[in-house]
Every structure is written in C-alpha cells, then in structure tokens.
N, C-alpha and C positions, 0 to 999 in steps of 0.2 A: 541292656538291662545288666543288672548286676547281676556278675555269677552266684548262683546257688547251690549248697549242698543236696547231697542225695537222700539226707534228713530231713531238709527242707519242705524238697520237692516234696516226698512221699507224706508227710504229713499235713501239704497241702491240700489234699483233695476232696471237696465238699460232698460228694456225689457218689463214695462208695464206701467200703467198708474197711476197716485199717488194714484186715487180709487181702485185701483186695490190692489195694495200695500197695504192699509189700511185696505182691508177687510182676508188679509191672515194670518190662524190661526198661531201663535209661535209654535215652536215646544214643545213636550211634555215637562213637567220638567223646562222650562224657567221661567216661573210665578215665582217659589219655587227656583229657583239658582240651579236646580240638572242638569243642563246641564253642560257635563265633558269638560271644556272648555281647560284643562291642556293636553288633549290626543288627541283635535282637530287641525286639522289644516288650516280646511275649517268647515261651520257650513252648514249642510246637511240635508234636510228632506223632508218628506209628508206634505202636509197640512190636518191636518184631516176631517176637513171639505170638502173637495175637495180630494179624492184619487187618482185621475188621475194628481194632479197636484203635482209636485216636485219643492225646492226651492234649491238654493245653493248660499249662501254667503261667499267670498272670500277676505279674504286679502290684501291688494295692498299697496306699498307706496305711493297713495293718498288718501287712506282709502277706504274701503268693497266696491265689487263690489256682489251685487246680482243681481242673474239672475231665470226668470219663467220659470219650464222646464214641458213639458208634459210629464207625462210616460206613457208607456203603458199597455193596459189591461191585466187582469193576465191571462196566459194558462196555461193549464196543457199539457206538453209534453209528446209524446209518446214514445218518443225516447232519450237514453242518449249521451247528447254531453258534449263539456265543451269549455267557454269563457273566455276571459280574458279582465277585465276593463284597459282600455284605460290610466286610473290616475294614479293609484296605479301600475299596471301590476300585480293584483292578478289574480290567476287563480280560477275559481267556476265550480261548474256542472251546469245543464242544465238552471235553474231561477236565479242564481247569479248574471248576465248581463242581462240587458237591454238598447234598445235602447234609450234616453234621449233627445226630441228634444226642444229646444229653438228658440221662434219667436225673429227675429232680433230685433235690436235695430232703432227706427226711421221708417222715410215710408216704408224701405221694410219689416221690419217687419207687421205693418199695411197692408201690401197687402199680405200679408202671406209666406214669407221669413222666412223661417226657417233651423238652422241647427241643427246636432244631432251629439251626443258620445253613445260610448255603456261603461256604467260605475258600479259600483256595484249596484246590483239592491236596496240592503238599505241604499246607500247612506254611508256606512261606513267604506271607503277608510282608515280614519286615525288612523282606529282602528283595520284594517287587518294589515295595516305598522307594527302597534307594538305589532303586536301577539296577543292583546287583544279579539279579536275575530276570527273565523277559518271560512275557507269554507264552505260549508256545500256537501256531495258528493263526495267530492273530496277526492279521494285515493292517492297524491301524492302531497306535498307543493311544490315549485319550489324554489331551493337553490340559493341566489345571494349571492356576496365577496362584495357589496355596506353596507356603514355602514347606521345604522337608519337614520343619518342626509340625508345622503344621495339621500337615496331612500325617502325619505319626501322633499327635495329638487327638487327632479324630478317628484313626484305628482302632488309639486305646479305650477313649470315650466308647465306641461301636462294640469293641471289647468288654468291656465293664456294664455294660447294658445287658448284655448276652448274661455274662457270669453272674450277675445280680440276679436272671430271671433264674436261673439254677438253682443259686441258694436260698432264694424266696421259696423254693419248695410249692 
C-alpha cells in the first residue's frame, strides 16, 4: 500500500461526518512513520481513544475509501471454537475473528442501517497473508495453492465488496 497522509485518511471516510473523521486518533506509530506500509494492503486499526471504534482505509482506483466500524465488546469465551475472516480467509481460534458493523453511508446510515462483516479482530489481514503474524491457538494452518499475489488480490476483492456495500447506503 502506498503511504497516506493524515489529510487523505481523514478525507476518505464515507460513513461518518467530517467532524467525526477529524476526531479519529490515527494508528499508533503514524506520526513517527512507524506504519509498515510495504506490508499493508489496507490500513486497519482501533481508535485508541474509543476502543469500540475500528477504522479501515482501503486503496482504490479513485483514491482511498475509509470506513468507520463498531467492534464488539471483548468477551471471554467459555468454549473452544474456530472462525474464519471473510477478507483474508485466515482461520482463527476463539476470539481471533469478530463481527464488525459499519453504518451505511448517507441517509440510510443516519437512520441506523448497518452492514457487518467477520474480520480478523486485530485487522491485521495483510500480516496474516504474508505469514508475518500467526493466528493464536489454532493448531492447523490451512494450506492454499494460490500465490501470495493471488491471495492479496482475493482479500482486496473481498474488502472492496464490503466497502461498496457501505458506500451504496
């Protein structure tokens, strides 16, 4: 992913007001240049000042698209289960995947309509695809015959479909 400026990130959000976008705290390390842009296909983070708010900025042909998400409150699971992220298709143990909910853009979102997607709870899909981060508590890793570039393209297609649903309102 090409590095983005603060102005480009704040101006990219499609499902919140300019005031809300202006209050978002950028990801840790953004100010000191510590964001690993070369390893990212999209920028995803949790707002440090609002832990139930997550943000995605996805590159596109017409520029980046930003989506504000609501993340679920953390819960301890009493049973073991596995889940799969719908973007990168990484399998995770118990709390590695969460249902993120985004208000729709425009009047539909202002009326409370939302759309959700199951994503890696840490929004680190790019790092899982590249093998730079491993899912916790998962005993087996699914092997694929796709190349890294093909898996990245699939993840970006899946993420673009989600952001298009948000933008369509």
